[in-house]
C-alpha positions in Angstrom: 230.2 240.0 -29.7 231.5 241.6 -26.3 229.0 239.0 -25.0 230.8 236.1 -27.1 234.5 237.3 -25.2 232.6 237.6 -22.0 231.6 234.2 -22.0 234.8 232.6 -23.4 236.7 234.6 -20.0 234.0 232.9 -17.8 234.0 229.5 -19.0 237.9 229.1 -19.7 237.5 229.9 -15.6 235.0 227.1 -14.8 236.0 224.7 -17.4 238.6 223.1 -15.4 236.0 222.8 -12.1 233.3 220.9 -14.2 230.8 222.4 -11.6 227.9 224.4 -12.9 227.3 227.7 -10.5 223.8 227.4 -8.9 222.7 230.5 -7.4 220.3 231.4 -4.4 217.2 230.4 -6.3 218.4 227.1 -7.7 219.3 228.4 -10.8 222.4 228.2 -13.3 224.7 231.2 -14.2 223.8 232.0 -17.5 226.7 231.5 -19.0 227.5 227.9 -17.8 224.3 226.8 -18.9 225.1 228.5 -22.4 228.2 225.7 -22.3 226.3 223.0 -21.3 223.8 223.5 -23.8 225.9 224.3 -26.1 228.3 220.9 -25.3 225.5 218.9 -24.8 224.1 219.4 -28.4 227.5 219.3 -29.6 227.5 215.5 -28.4 224.4 215.2 -29.9 224.4 216.7 -33.5 228.4 215.9 -34.2 228.3 212.7 -36.6 230.8 210.4 -35.0 232.1 207.7 -36.7 234.7 205.9 -38.2 237.3 207.9 -40.4 240.3 207.4 -42.3 243.2 209.8 -42.6 246.4 209.5 -44.5 245.5 205.8 -45.4 244.5 205.0 -41.8 241.4 204.3 -40.0 240.2 205.9 -36.6 237.4 205.2 -34.4 234.6 207.6 -32.9 235.7 210.6 -34.7 234.3 213.9 -36.0 235.5 216.7 -38.5 236.5 220.1 -37.3 234.6 221.4 -39.6 231.3 219.8 -38.8 231.6 220.5 -35.1 232.0 224.2 -36.2 228.6 223.8 -38.1 227.1 222.2 -35.4 228.0 225.2 -32.5 227.4 227.8 -35.0 223.9 226.2 -35.8 223.3 226.1 -32.6 224.3 229.3 -30.8 222.5 231.1 -33.6 219.2 229.5 -33.7 219.0 230.0 -29.6 220.3 234.0 -30.2 222.7 233.4 -27.0 224.1 236.5 -28.6 221.1 238.8 -29.5 219.8 239.2 -33.0 223.0 239.8 -34.6 225.0 237.1 -37.0 227.7 235.5 -35.0 230.4 235.4 -37.5 232.1 231.9 -38.0 235.3 232.8 -36.8 233.9 233.1 -33.6 232.6 229.6 -33.5 235.8 228.3 -34.3 236.8 230.2 -31.0 234.3 228.4 -28.9 235.5 225.4 -30.2 239.0 226.0 -29.4 237.9 226.6 -25.9 236.2 223.3 -25.2 239.4 221.7 -26.9 241.6 223.7 -24.5 238.8 222.7 -21.4 239.2 218.6 -22.7 235.6 218.4 -23.7 237.4 216.3 -26.6 241.2 216.1 -28.3 242.4 216.4 -31.3 243.1 212.6 -32.7 246.9 212.2 -33.2 248.6 212.2 -36.3 252.1 210.7 -37.2 254.9 213.3 -37.9 258.2 211.2 -38.7 256.6 208.1 -37.1 256.0 209.7 -33.6 252.5 210.6 -32.4 251.7 214.5 -32.5 248.4 216.0 -31.3 247.7 219.4 -33.1 247.2 222.5 -30.0 245.5 225.0 -32.3 241.7 223.7 -33.7 241.2 223.8 -37.3 237.9 224.2 -39.1 238.4 221.8 -42.3 237.1 218.4 -43.6 240.9 217.1 -43.0 240.8 217.3 -39.1 239.4 214.7 -36.8 238.7 214.8 -33.1 237.4 212.8 -30.4 235.1 213.2 -26.8 237.2 212.7 -24.3 234.2 210.8 -22.6 230.6 210.1 -23.3 229.6 212.9 -21.0 232.6 215.1 -20.7 231.5 218.3 -20.4 227.8 217.6 -20.4 225.1 219.5 -18.3 225.0 216.3 -16.5 228.0 216.1 -15.0 228.2 219.8 -14.2 225.5 220.3 -11.3 227.9 218.9 -8.8 228.3 222.2 -6.8 230.2 220.5 -4.0 233.5 221.2 -5.4 232.8 225.3 -6.2 236.0 227.0 -4.3 236.0 230.1 -3.1 239.0 231.0 -5.8 236.5 230.5 -8.4 234.0 232.5 -7.5 236.5 235.8 -6.9 237.6 235.1 -10.4 234.2 235.3 -11.8 233.7 238.4 -9.6 236.3 239.9 -10.7 235.9 239.7 -14.0 232.5 241.6 -13.5 233.6 243.8 -12.1 236.2 244.5 -14.8 233.6 243.9 -17.6 231.5 246.6 -16.4 234.2 249.1 -15.5 235.2 248.6 -19.1 231.2 249.0 -20.2 230.9 252.1 -18.2 234.5 253.9 -19.6 232.7 253.3 -23.5 229.4 255.3 -22.2 231.6 257.9 -21.2 234.6 258.2 -24.0 234.5 257.0 -27.9 236.8 254.3 -27.7 237.8 251.3 -29.9 236.4 248.2 -28.3 239.5 246.2 -28.0 239.9 242.7 -26.3 243.1 243.8 -24.7 241.3 246.9 -22.6 238.7 243.8 -21.4 242.0 241.6 -20.5 244.1 244.1 -19.0 247.5 243.9 -19.1 250.4 243.5 -15.7 252.7 246.4 -15.9 256.6 245.2 -15.5 257.1 247.2 -12.2 259.0 245.6 -9.5 257.6 244.0 -6.4 256.5 245.9 -3.5 259.6 246.5 -1.0 258.7 245.8 2.6 258.8 242.7 5.2 255.4 241.4 4.1 256.1 240.8 0.4 259.5 239.2 1.2 259.9 238.1 5.1 263.5 237.8 3.6 264.3 241.3 4.1 263.5 241.2 7.6 267.5 240.6 8.0 269.1 243.2 5.5 270.1 246.5 6.3 268.2 247.9 3.2 264.7 246.4 5.3 266.5 248.2 8.6 267.0 251.7 6.8 263.2 251.6 5.2 262.3 250.8 9.2 264.6 253.9 10.8 262.8 256.4 7.7 259.3 255.2 9.4 260.4 255.9 12.6 261.8 259.2 11.6 259.0 260.3 9.9 256.4 259.1 13.1 258.7 261.1 15.3 257.8 264.3 13.3 254.3 264.3 13.0 254.7 265.4 9.6 252.5 264.9 6.8 254.7 265.9 4.4 257.5 264.0 5.6 255.1 260.6 6.3 254.4 261.0 2.7 257.5 261.3 1.3 258.3 258.8 3.0 255.4 256.1 2.2 256.6 256.7 -1.5 260.6 255.3 -0.6 258.6 252.1 -0.1 258.7 251.7 -3.6 262.2 252.9 -4.4 265.2 250.4 -5.2 267.0 250.0 -2.2 270.7 251.4 -2.9 268.1 255.0 -2.8 266.8 254.2 0.4 269.8 253.8 2.1 271.2 257.0 0.4 268.6 258.6 2.0 268.8 257.4 5.3 272.4 257.4 5.8 272.0 261.3 4.3 269.2 261.8 7.1 271.4 260.4 9.8 273.6 263.7 9.4 270.7 266.6 9.3 268.0 265.2 11.8 267.8 268.1 13.4 266.7 270.1 10.6 263.3 269.5 9.3 263.9 271.8 6.2 267.1 270.1 5.4 265.6 266.6 5.5 262.8 267.4 3.4 265.1 269.1 0.9 266.7 266.1 0.8 263.7 263.6 0.5 262.2 265.8 -2.3 265.7 265.7 -4.7 265.9 261.7 -4.1 262.2 261.1 -4.9 262.5 263.3 -7.7 265.5 261.7 -9.0 263.8 258.6 -9.7 260.4 259.6 -10.5 262.2 262.2 -12.6 264.2 260.0 -14.7 263.2 256.4 -14.2 262.9 253.9 -17.0 259.7 252.0 -15.9 256.6 252.4 -17.5 254.3 255.6 -16.3 251.8 254.3 -13.8 248.9 255.1 -15.4 249.6 252.2 -18.2 249.7 253.0 -21.8 248.3 250.2 -23.0 244.6 252.1 -22.3 246.1 255.2 -24.1 243.2 255.7 -25.6 240.9 256.5 -22.4 243.6 258.7 -21.2 243.1 260.7 -24.5 239.4 260.9 -23.9 239.9 261.9 -20.3 242.3 264.6 -21.3 239.8 265.5 -24.3 236.7 266.3 -21.1 239.1 268.0 -19.1 239.8 270.7 -21.8 235.9 270.8 -22.5 235.5 271.6 -18.6 233.4 268.3 -18.3 235.2 268.0 -14.8 233.0 265.3 -13.2 232.7 262.9 -16.3 236.9 262.9 -15.8 237.1 262.6 -12.7 234.6 259.4 -13.1 236.5 258.0 -16.1 239.7 258.6 -14.1 238.3 256.2 -11.2 237.0 253.6 -13.6 240.3 253.6 -15.5 242.6 252.7 -12.3 239.7 250.3 -11.6 241.3 248.8 -14.5 245.1 248.3 -13.5 246.8 246.1 -11.7 246.7 246.8 -7.7 250.7 247.4 -7.2 250.9 250.5 -9.9 247.4 252.1 -8.2 248.9 251.7 -4.8 252.0 253.6 -6.1 250.0 256.2 -7.8 248.4 256.9 -4.5 250.9 257.8 -2.3 252.4 259.7 -5.3 249.7 261.7 -5.8 248.8 261.6 -1.7 252.7 263.7 -1.4 252.4 265.8 -4.7 249.2 267.5 -3.2 251.1 268.2 0.2 254.4 269.1 -1.4 252.6 271.7 -3.5 250.7 273.6 -0.8 252.4 277.3 -1.2 253.0 277.3 3.3 255.1 274.5 2.9 258.9 274.1 2.4 260.3 276.0 -1.2 261.2 273.8 -3.8 262.7 275.6 -6.8 263.9 278.9 -6.4 261.8 280.5 -9.4 258.3 278.9 -9.3 256.1 277.8 -7.3 255.6 274.6 -5.3 252.6 273.3 -7.6 254.3 273.9 -10.8 257.7 272.4 -9.6 256.1 269.2 -8.3 254.3 268.9 -11.3 257.6 269.7 -13.8 259.1 266.7 -11.6 256.4 263.9 -11.3 254.2 264.4 -14.5 256.4 262.1 -16.8 256.0 259.5 -14.3 252.4 259.6 -14.1 251.7 259.7 -17.6 253.9 259.8 -20.6 253.0 259.3 -24.6 254.5 261.3 -27.5 250.8 261.0 -28.6 249.6 263.2 -25.7 250.5 267.1 -25.7 252.0 268.4 -22.9 249.1 270.6 -22.1 246.8 267.6 -22.2 249.4 265.9 -19.6 250.0 269.4 -17.3 246.4 269.3 -17.6 245.4 266.0 -16.2 248.0 265.7 -13.5 247.0 268.5 -12.0 243.7 267.3 -12.0 244.8 264.2 -10.5 246.9 265.6 -7.9 243.8 268.1 -7.0 241.2 265.5 -6.7 243.6 262.5 -5.2 240.7 261.8 -2.3 238.2 260.8 -4.6 240.6 259.4 -7.4 240.6 255.6 -6.0 237.0 255.8 -4.9 234.6 253.2 -6.8 231.7 255.5 -8.8 228.4 254.6 -7.7 227.7 254.3 -11.3 230.1 251.0 -11.2 228.7 249.8 -8.4 224.9 249.9 -9.4 226.2 247.8 -12.6 228.3 245.2 -11.0 225.6 244.6 -8.7 222.6 244.3 -10.7 224.9 242.1 -13.3 225.6 240.0 -10.5 222.2 239.8 -9.3 220.7 238.6 -12.5 224.0 235.7 -12.6 222.6 234.3 -9.1 219.2 234.2 -10.6 219.6 233.2 -13.6 218.3 235.7 -15.6 219.8 237.3 -18.2 223.0 239.4 -16.6 222.5 242.0 -19.6 218.7 243.3 -18.9 219.9 245.9 -16.2 223.3 246.3 -16.5 223.0 250.0 -16.6 221.6 252.2 -20.2 222.1 250.7 -23.4 223.9 252.7 -26.6 221.4 252.4 -28.5 217.6 251.1 -28.9 216.0 248.6 -31.3 212.9 251.0 -33.0 210.5 249.4 -35.4 210.2 250.2 -39.3 207.6 252.8 -38.7 208.8 254.1 -35.9 212.1 254.9 -37.5 210.9 256.3 -41.0 208.8 258.8 -38.4 211.9 259.5 -36.8 213.7 260.1 -40.1 210.9 263.0 -41.8 210.6 264.6 -38.4 213.9 264.7 -37.5 214.9 266.0 -41.6 212.0 268.8 -41.0 213.4 269.8 -38.2 217.0 270.5 -40.2 215.6 271.8 -43.5 213.4 274.0 -41.2 216.7 275.2 -39.2 218.7 275.5 -42.5 215.8 277.8 -44.0 215.9 280.0 -41.0 219.7 280.7 -41.1 219.5 281.4 -44.8 216.5 284.4 -43.9 217.8 285.4 -41.2 221.9 285.8 -41.6 222.6 289.4 -41.6 226.0 288.9 -43.9 223.9 287.9 -46.9 223.2 290.7 -49.5 219.5 291.2 -50.7 220.5 289.0 -53.9 222.5 286.0 -52.3 219.6 285.8 -50.1 216.8 285.2 -52.9 219.1 283.0 -54.8 219.6 280.7 -51.9 215.5 280.9 -51.0 214.6 280.1 -54.7 216.8 277.1 -54.8 215.1 276.1 -51.3 211.8 276.5 -52.7 212.6 274.4 -55.8 213.4 271.6 -54.0 211.4 271.9 -50.5 208.6 273.9 -51.6 206.2 272.5 -48.4 208.5 273.8 -46.0 209.2 276.7 -47.3 205.3 277.2 -47.2 204.6 276.6 -44.0 207.7 278.6 -42.5 206.8 282.1 -44.4 203.2 281.5 -44.3 201.4 284.5 -45.1 204.4 286.5 -45.7 205.2 284.3 -48.9 203.9 286.6 -50.9 
């Protein structure tokens, strides 16, 4: 099912171009090759003929149910998705993708005298479809690589990065396999402020205030100040103007300047109505990471965080990077005192935790542990794990060479074994567990002699051979 979903995503990227990727070895990408064979087989096998519907005749049509039969038989026979049976609804989704990509179209039906076409593919004997042209979508029409665009290549590579990050996460954390995790989800956070994102800001007072703040922080040559001003780029204009005008009155007092900046940042991130920077649509990832931290598995937690950040949009990732950098500097005990009663580290955590991780399903203790861990490891948090680099590299090389992309893309969850091997392993594991149970009964000091004799007698009745092997000469 995962392979099928990936194939759908890749085909949707390629279909508009009507091309077949060719790698260095001159072989097609596997996903595109599969689609070419599916389309070609559909043209060959499905019955195209004159049909009647609602007392009207339509030429050169085929039934939706027959198309699903042909597609399902083809992918099952060729074992494109392994040995597992492919459910019919998956074949229906493939047909929907083919129709969306203009391989064929639904035959129009009249509703109140007007021609209307169905947008959703129907797996029924009452729905009629017609190929757009005799060779539309066939492999012969997909061999022109001259129209291959850089944008399309980058899109496919991005898909590979995204998919492999998800696969690696599934190896580190127990997660439900959800399509929304593969698809990702853009946040609704506003765009970045600055001249690069909107040239018109060059002529606004807020843009000038931002530039003044940058110049002020650079003149101080202070890591605390530069970190705070970098975070201001994500704040609304009215707060930036407030900070700029406030600093003008205390430019000679660095401590007052820092206090003003911290108050504004804490006010914004402590009371913001925006979603948390770690998006809740992948909450299961954050829950799993917190469990790793609770169990002291910091290396796995760091890698899982790196992978989860790779799944997020670049805007939220950059805002989180700047905020964590500022938090790490402001948390140092030698920096300006942020709270009268608690240390800087706890004050920073209290002010910004809800802006980073927030969910009613995650306890406050786990949120605090996670935020402090991210703050302490902010320098490594946004690096790409070596494991992901290797998985992506192996997968892309397999695609380029026309091989099965899933052959060497990291460890697998399970390995197919023969019936004999399964039986042998089952017997071995059962014997080891029974041996362990017998040892527990025999060596448990909390059991009375009477209770121990009773349990040993029950064990002997059920598994005499294990009993004899365990006690040996002591059996008397």
